[in-house]
C-alpha positions, 0 to 999 in steps of 0.5 A, a space after each residue: 471500515 478502516 480508513 487511513 491516510 498518509 502524505 507521501 512527499 512524491 508526485 502521484 506518478 511515483 507512488 503509482 509506479 510502486 503500486 504497479 510493481 507487484 514484486 514490491 508488495 513484500 517491501 511495503 505491505 505489512 504481513 507478506 514477506 514476498 510477492 510474485 506476479 501470477 499474471 504478467 499484466 499487473 495492475 490490470 483488472 483481473 490480474 493477480 499476485 501470490 504472496 507469502 506470509 511467514 510466522 516463524 517456521 510456518 508459511 501460508 500463501 494468499 492471492 490478491 486480485 485487482 478488481 478496479 483501477 484507474 492508472 495513477 489514481 485508484 487501485 482496488 484489490 481483493 486479498 484472499 487468504 485461505 480460510 480467513 476469507 477475503 478483504 477489499 483494499 482500496 488505495 486512492 492517490 490524490 495530488 496534494 501540491 507536488 505530493 500525494 495523499 494516499 487514502 487506504 480503505 480496507 474491510 473484510 468481504 467474505 469468510 471468517 474475517 468478515 464474520 469476526 469483524 468487530 471494533 478490536 479488528 478495526 483497531 488492528 487494521 488501523 495499526 497495520 495501515 499506519 505501518 503499511 502506508 509509512 513503508 509505502 512512503 519510504 519505498 516510494 521516496 527511496 526509489 524516486 530520490 528527492 522531489 523536484 522543487 524541494 529544497 534541503 532544510 537549512 541548518 540552524 544558524 546558517 546565514 541566508 543569502 539575499 
């Protein structure tokens, strides 16, 4: 089971607003090049989005379904990718001061991915999550500007005013 965490310099509501927009998944999820909502009520339980993964001239579509959600706190997804089977992806948002600790837990559920799951695939998931959570952080921070209460770093040697 690949579990990874990442600190995002925005409040949980800012992170949730990105998770709640199915059209943004192609910007932060590693793999898909685009995502399109199938159902208009994402991220309600049972709602789905279709995603496309492109490898050179080839492309394949998959579907992700919301299995559980607590707005602003938890989002649990089941990603189905044709013959490879399905995977469970659980994203938890924990307030960390004025920031958000995002915890991602992913593992295969059904099909070929589950049958072939091993320590090497765990390493691949860890690498994927590192990139995915960093991308999520960038998308959230770009869309929500500077966080309230955060000061710009002072330049080295700059005089402080009392």
